[in-house]
C-alpha positions as CSV (number, residue, x, y, z in Angstrom):
1,X,-2.9,83.1,38.8
2,X,-2.8,85.4,41.8
3,X,-6.1,84.0,43.2
4,X,-4.8,80.5,42.7
5,X,-1.6,81.3,44.5
6,X,-3.4,82.9,47.3
7,X,-5.7,79.9,47.6
8,X,-2.7,77.6,47.7
9,X,-1.1,79.6,50.5
10,X,-4.3,79.6,52.5
11,X,-4.7,75.9,52.1
12,X,-1.2,75.3,53.3
13,X,-1.8,77.7,56.2
14,X,-4.9,75.7,57.2
15,X,-3.0,72.4,56.9
16,X,-0.1,73.6,59.1
17,X,-2.6,74.9,61.7
18,X,-4.2,71.5,61.7
19,X,-0.9,70.1,63.0
20,X,-0.4,72.9,65.5
21,X,2.2,74.9,63.5
22,X,2.2,78.3,61.9
23,X,1.8,78.2,58.1
24,X,3.7,80.1,55.3
25,X,1.6,83.2,55.6
26,X,2.1,83.5,59.3
27,X,5.8,82.8,59.1
28,X,6.3,85.4,56.4
29,X,4.2,88.0,58.3
30,X,6.3,87.5,61.4
31,X,9.5,88.5,59.6
32,X,8.1,92.1,59.2
33,X,9.0,92.5,62.8
34,X,10.9,89.5,64.2
35,X,14.3,88.2,63.1
36,X,14.1,86.6,59.7
37,X,15.1,83.0,59.1
38,X,17.3,84.0,56.2
39,X,18.5,87.6,55.8
40,X,20.5,86.9,52.6
41,X,17.3,85.4,51.0
42,X,15.3,88.5,51.7
43,X,18.0,90.8,50.2
44,X,18.2,88.5,47.2
45,X,14.4,88.8,46.8
46,X,14.7,92.6,47.0
47,X,17.4,92.5,44.3
48,X,15.0,90.5,42.1
49,X,12.3,93.1,42.7
50,X,14.7,95.9,41.8
51,X,15.2,94.7,38.2
52,X,12.1,96.8,37.3
53,X,13.6,100.0,38.9
54,X,16.0,102.6,37.5
55,X,19.5,102.8,39.0
56,X,18.6,105.8,41.1
57,X,15.6,104.0,42.5
58,X,17.7,100.9,43.2
59,X,20.2,102.9,45.2
60,X,17.5,104.6,47.2
61,X,15.7,101.3,47.9
62,X,19.0,99.6,49.0
63,X,19.8,102.6,51.3
64,X,16.3,102.5,52.8
65,X,16.5,98.7,53.4
66,X,19.9,99.1,55.2
67,X,18.7,102.0,57.2
68,X,15.6,100.1,58.4
69,X,17.8,97.1,59.4
70,X,20.1,99.5,61.3
71,X,17.1,100.8,63.2
72,X,16.0,97.2,64.0
73,X,19.4,96.3,65.3
74,X,19.6,99.4,67.5
75,X,16.1,98.8,68.9
76,X,17.0,95.2,69.7
77,X,20.2,96.2,71.3
78,X,18.6,99.0,73.3
79,X,15.9,96.7,74.7
80,X,18.2,93.7,75.1
81,X,16.1,91.6,72.8
82,X,17.7,88.2,72.3
83,X,17.5,86.3,69.0
84,X,17.5,82.6,69.5
85,X,17.6,81.9,65.8
86,X,17.6,83.7,62.5
87,X,19.6,86.7,61.1
88,X,19.8,90.1,62.6
89,X,19.2,91.7,59.2
90,X,16.6,91.2,56.4
91,X,13.6,93.0,57.8
92,X,14.5,96.2,55.9
93,X,14.5,94.3,52.5
94,X,11.1,92.9,53.2
95,X,9.8,96.4,54.2
96,X,11.1,97.8,50.9
97,X,9.4,95.1,48.9
98,X,6.1,95.6,50.6
99,X,6.6,99.4,50.3
100,X,6.9,99.1,46.5
101,X,3.7,97.1,46.4
102,X,1.9,100.0,48.1
103,X,3.6,102.4,45.7
104,X,2.5,100.3,42.7
105,X,-1.1,100.4,43.8
106,X,-1.3,104.0,44.9
107,X,1.2,105.9,42.7
108,X,1.4,104.0,39.4
109,X,-1.0,103.3,36.6
110,X,-1.3,101.3,33.5
111,X,1.8,99.3,32.3
112,X,4.1,100.8,34.9
113,X,1.8,99.6,37.7
114,X,1.7,96.1,36.1
115,X,5.5,96.0,35.7
116,X,6.2,97.1,39.3
117,X,3.7,94.6,40.6
118,X,5.4,91.9,38.6
119,X,8.7,92.9,40.2
120,X,7.2,92.8,43.7
121,X,5.6,89.5,43.0
122,X,8.9,88.0,41.7
123,X,10.6,89.0,45.0
124,X,7.8,87.8,47.2
125,X,7.5,84.5,45.3
126,X,11.1,83.7,46.2
127,X,10.6,84.1,49.9
128,X,7.1,82.5,49.7
129,X,8.6,79.5,48.0
130,X,10.9,79.0,51.0
131,X,8.0,79.3,53.5
132,X,5.7,77.0,51.5
133,X,8.6,74.5,51.3
134,X,9.0,74.4,55.0
135,X,5.2,73.8,55.4
136,X,5.3,71.0,52.8
137,X,8.1,69.3,54.8
138,X,6.0,69.5,57.9
139,X,3.1,67.9,56.1
140,X,5.2,65.0,54.7
141,X,6.5,64.2,58.2
142,X,3.0,64.2,59.7
143,X,1.1,62.4,56.9
144,X,3.6,59.7,55.9
145,X,4.4,57.6,59.0
146,X,6.3,54.9,57.0
147,X,9.3,55.6,54.7
148,X,10.8,53.6,51.8
149,X,14.5,54.1,52.6
150,X,15.2,50.4,52.6
151,X,14.0,50.1,49.0
152,X,16.0,53.1,47.8
153,X,19.2,52.0,49.8
154,X,18.9,48.5,48.3
155,X,18.5,49.9,44.7
156,X,21.5,52.3,45.5
157,X,23.8,49.2,45.6
158,X,23.6,49.3,41.8
159,X,25.3,52.7,41.8
160,X,27.9,51.6,44.4
161,X,26.4,53.3,47.4
162,X,27.8,56.8,46.5
163,X,26.4,58.5,49.6
164,X,28.6,56.3,51.8
165,X,31.7,56.9,49.7
166,X,31.2,60.7,49.4
167,X,30.3,60.9,53.1
168,X,33.7,59.4,54.0
169,X,35.5,61.8,51.6
170,X,33.7,64.9,53.1
171,X,34.6,63.8,56.6
172,X,38.2,63.4,55.6
173,X,38.2,66.9,54.1
174,X,37.9,68.4,57.6
175,X,35.9,71.4,58.8
176,X,36.9,73.7,55.9
177,X,35.4,71.4,53.3
178,X,32.3,70.8,55.4
179,X,31.7,74.5,55.9
180,X,32.1,75.3,52.2
181,X,29.6,72.6,51.2
182,X,27.2,73.6,54.0
183,X,27.2,77.2,52.8
184,X,26.6,76.1,49.2
185,X,23.8,73.8,50.3
186,X,22.0,76.5,52.5
187,X,22.4,79.4,50.1
188,X,21.1,77.8,47.0
189,X,18.3,80.4,46.5
190,X,20.9,83.2,46.7
191,X,22.9,81.6,43.9
192,X,19.7,81.3,41.9
193,X,19.0,85.0,42.4
194,X,22.4,85.9,41.0
195,X,21.8,83.9,37.8
196,X,18.2,85.3,37.6
197,X,19.5,88.9,38.0
198,X,21.8,88.4,35.1
199,X,18.9,87.1,33.0
200,X,16.6,90.0,34.0
201,X,19.3,92.7,33.7
202,X,17.5,94.4,30.8
203,X,14.0,94.5,32.3
204,X,14.2,98.1,33.5
205,X,15.3,99.3,30.0
206,X,13.0,97.2,27.9
207,X,10.1,97.6,30.4
208,X,9.1,93.9,30.0
209,X,10.2,90.5,31.4
210,X,11.8,87.8,29.1
211,X,9.5,84.9,28.2
212,X,11.6,82.4,30.1
213,X,14.0,82.7,33.0
214,X,15.3,80.7,36.0
215,X,12.8,81.8,38.5
216,X,10.0,80.1,36.6
217,X,11.9,76.8,36.6
218,X,12.7,77.2,40.3
219,X,9.1,77.7,41.2
220,X,7.8,74.9,39.1
221,X,10.3,72.5,40.7
222,X,9.2,73.6,44.1
223,X,5.6,73.2,43.1
224,X,5.8,69.7,41.7
225,X,8.6,68.2,43.8
226,X,6.7,67.9,47.2
227,X,4.0,66.0,45.4
228,X,6.5,63.3,44.7
229,X,7.6,63.4,48.3
230,X,4.1,62.4,49.3
231,X,4.1,59.5,46.8
232,X,7.6,58.2,47.6
233,X,8.5,59.2,51.2
234,X,12.2,58.8,52.0
235,X,14.2,60.5,54.8
236,X,17.8,59.9,53.7
237,X,20.7,57.8,54.7
238,X,21.9,60.0,57.7
239,X,18.5,59.4,59.3
240,X,17.5,55.9,58.2
241,X,21.1,54.5,58.6
242,X,22.8,57.1,60.7
243,X,23.0,58.5,64.2
244,X,20.6,61.3,63.4
245,X,17.8,58.8,63.1
246,X,18.1,57.8,66.8
247,X,16.2,54.6,67.6
248,X,14.2,54.9,64.4
249,X,17.2,54.1,62.3
250,X,17.9,50.6,61.0
251,X,21.4,50.9,62.5
252,X,24.2,53.4,62.9
253,X,25.9,52.6,59.6
254,X,26.4,55.8,57.7
255,X,29.0,56.6,56.3
256,X,31.4,53.9,57.5
257,X,29.5,50.7,56.7
258,X,27.2,50.2,53.7
259,X,23.9,48.3,54.6
260,X,23.9,44.6,54.0
261,X,21.8,43.2,51.1
262,X,18.4,42.0,52.5
263,X,14.8,42.1,51.3
264,X,13.6,45.7,51.9
265,X,10.5,46.7,53.9
266,X,8.7,49.8,54.7
267,X,9.9,51.2,58.1
268,X,8.1,53.5,60.5
269,X,9.8,56.8,61.3
270,X,9.2,59.8,63.6
271,X,6.8,62.7,62.8
272,X,9.5,65.3,62.7
273,X,12.0,64.3,60.0
274,X,10.8,65.5,56.5
275,X,10.3,62.9,53.8
276,X,12.1,65.0,51.3
277,X,14.6,62.8,49.4
278,X,12.9,61.5,46.3
279,X,13.8,63.2,44.1
280,X,16.6,65.4,45.3
281,X,15.2,68.9,44.8
282,X,18.5,70.5,45.8
283,X,20.1,68.6,42.9
284,X,17.1,69.7,40.7
285,X,17.6,73.3,41.6
286,X,21.3,73.2,41.2
287,X,20.9,71.6,37.8
288,X,18.5,74.4,36.8
289,X,21.1,77.0,37.9
290,X,23.7,75.2,35.8
291,X,21.5,75.2,32.7
292,X,20.6,78.8,33.0
293,X,24.1,80.0,33.6
294,X,25.4,78.4,30.4
295,X,24.6,81.5,28.3
296,X,26.2,83.9,30.7
297,X,29.7,85.3,30.9
298,X,32.6,83.0,31.8
299,X,32.5,83.8,35.5
300,X,28.8,83.0,35.7
301,X,29.3,79.7,33.9
302,X,32.1,78.8,36.2
303,X,29.9,79.6,39.3
304,X,27.0,77.6,37.9
305,X,29.2,74.5,37.4
306,X,30.8,75.0,40.8
307,X,27.4,75.2,42.5
308,X,26.2,72.1,40.8
309,X,29.3,70.1,41.8
310,X,29.3,71.4,45.3
311,X,25.6,70.7,45.8
312,X,26.1,67.1,44.6
313,X,28.9,66.8,47.1
314,X,26.8,68.2,49.9
315,X,23.7,66.2,49.3
316,X,25.6,63.0,49.2
317,X,28.4,63.9,51.6
318,X,26.1,65.0,54.4
319,X,24.0,61.9,54.0
320,X,20.9,63.8,52.9
321,X,20.4,61.8,49.7
322,X,21.1,58.5,47.9
323,X,22.6,58.3,44.5
324,X,19.3,57.2,43.1
325,X,17.7,60.4,44.3
326,X,20.4,62.4,42.5
327,X,19.8,61.0,39.0
328,X,16.1,61.3,39.5
329,X,16.5,65.0,40.4
330,X,18.5,65.6,37.2
331,X,15.8,63.9,35.0
332,X,13.1,65.8,36.9
333,X,14.6,69.2,36.1
334,X,15.4,68.6,32.5
335,X,11.8,67.4,31.9
336,X,10.4,70.5,33.6
337,X,12.8,72.9,31.9
338,X,11.9,71.4,28.5
339,X,8.2,71.6,29.2
340,X,8.4,75.3,30.2
341,X,10.4,76.1,27.1
342,X,8.0,74.1,24.9
343,X,5.1,76.0,26.4
344,X,6.6,79.3,25.6
345,X,7.5,78.6,22.0
346,X,4.5,76.4,21.2
347,X,4.3,72.6,21.5
348,X,5.8,70.8,18.6
349,X,6.9,67.2,18.0
350,X,10.4,67.7,19.5
351,X,9.0,69.3,22.7
352,X,6.4,66.6,23.2
353,X,8.9,63.9,22.7
354,X,11.4,65.4,25.1
355,X,8.8,65.9,27.9
356,X,7.2,62.5,27.3
357,X,10.6,60.7,27.3
358,X,11.8,62.5,30.4
359,X,8.6,61.8,32.3
360,X,8.8,58.1,31.3
361,X,12.4,57.7,32.5
362,X,11.5,59.5,35.8
363,X,8.5,57.2,36.4
364,X,10.6,54.2,35.4
365,X,13.1,55.1,38.0
366,X,10.5,55.3,40.8
367,X,8.9,52.1,39.8
368,X,12.2,50.2,39.6
369,X,13.3,51.6,43.0
370,X,10.1,50.4,44.5
371,X,9.5,47.0,42.9
372,X,12.9,45.9,41.6
373,X,15.4,46.9,44.3
374,X,16.7,43.4,45.0
375,X,17.2,42.6,41.3
376,X,19.1,45.9,40.9
377,X,21.3,45.2,43.9
378,X,22.1,41.6,42.9
379,X,23.0,42.7,39.3
380,X,24.8,46.0,39.8
381,X,26.9,45.6,36.6
382,X,23.6,45.5,34.6
383,X,21.4,48.0,36.4
384,X,24.0,50.5,37.4
385,X,25.0,51.2,33.7
386,X,21.3,51.1,32.8
387,X,20.5,53.9,35.3
388,X,23.5,56.0,34.1
389,X,22.7,55.5,30.5
390,X,19.0,56.3,31.0
391,X,20.0,59.6,32.7
392,X,22.6,60.3,30.0
393,X,20.0,59.7,27.3
394,X,17.6,62.3,28.8
395,X,20.5,64.8,29.0
396,X,21.5,64.1,25.4
397,X,17.9,64.5,24.1
398,X,17.5,67.7,26.1
399,X,20.7,69.2,24.6
400,X,19.7,68.1,21.1
401,X,16.2,69.4,21.4
402,X,17.2,72.8,22.9
403,X,19.9,73.3,20.3
404,X,17.3,72.7,17.6
405,X,15.0,75.2,19.2
406,X,17.9,77.8,19.4
407,X,18.8,77.3,15.8
408,X,15.1,77.9,14.8
409,X,14.8,81.0,16.9
410,X,14.3,84.1,14.8
411,X,17.5,86.2,14.7
412,X,17.6,89.9,14.8
413,X,18.0,91.4,11.4
414,X,21.4,93.2,11.0
415,X,21.2,97.0,11.0
416,X,21.1,98.4,7.6
417,X,24.2,100.3,6.6
418,X,23.7,103.6,4.8
419,X,24.9,103.7,1.3
420,X,27.9,105.9,0.6
421,X,26.8,109.3,-0.8
422,X,28.9,111.3,-3.3
423,X,30.4,114.4,-1.8
424,X,30.7,117.8,-3.5
425,X,34.2,118.6,-4.6
């Protein structure tokens, strides 16, 4: 798996270089010295790595990371180094992660080395996923000159053009509402780290990772999602129908005026804007966070629900996605989550049915958006409920299947109570 991952990163690096941009390996290596793009993400990655450490080692690692960041800040201040973008902190966290990789190779042996390397790999995968995502977005913009937004926007009439509606609501909420939604949208990986840390809280004591956790689902979504971008390139309403699209946009309509009903066509677009709408991976990831937070304490369950609702508001309210992208993202996540769980417990009839049904509904969504958009727009009272019912059916089947699996899971035997012994009088 390590060789395959390395080969994948190298291939993306070569592809990015072909278009005159640095790839994920170069961008990550730069953050050893230069200002990182996301300091919170690096510290969240370090926190994931620390699940394999003892509490004493965690405090030391955190202190070292903060100390390194303080040194970086002082050096930049002393030499008057300006930062045009990125955060002033985060380098220390990356140094600590890389340092423990060296410790694992040089100072650990056997199972302890493997466990520490798994922790380091977990932390690095989170930041590598962000970098590979950026490279994928570059590739979609360079290799897909035409986009299918007119098809998706036409099909979106069946759902009542929710992006236009939520967009007006978000604008009416003022700067406070916009800032809250923007923070939720940007820091999605940090929220995922919080849920993952709860799931991995016993790794240090048990000296092993659980069979399934949120990070696996997150990475699988990020691995498969960009492939759909290449098949179904869409830029989003704020670009295709808004001011952000410039002269490439159909018109400056979003969010005040929904597009008129007309036969859709492919439309050319610039080589900068990512084609990253179908499906909405932000919705997919937020759905995964919601699912994995359900077995946590009340505060974590509340946070997972809030993050899902706020992410839906941000994706629609900022004009990044259509309603059709949202429901496709939900189905996409439930299918992947069920597939991963079925793989862990062994494929059975219920697992195969769930994955096959979810994949069928997802493909049906894409095919209908592409080849039946006019029929969907002209009969919204037929196709709108059908889209919602199809999504609800996948949710229902997922809940029923996972509850069946949970009920069949072996339960720990109760501790045997010692029989009362007679006492000497």
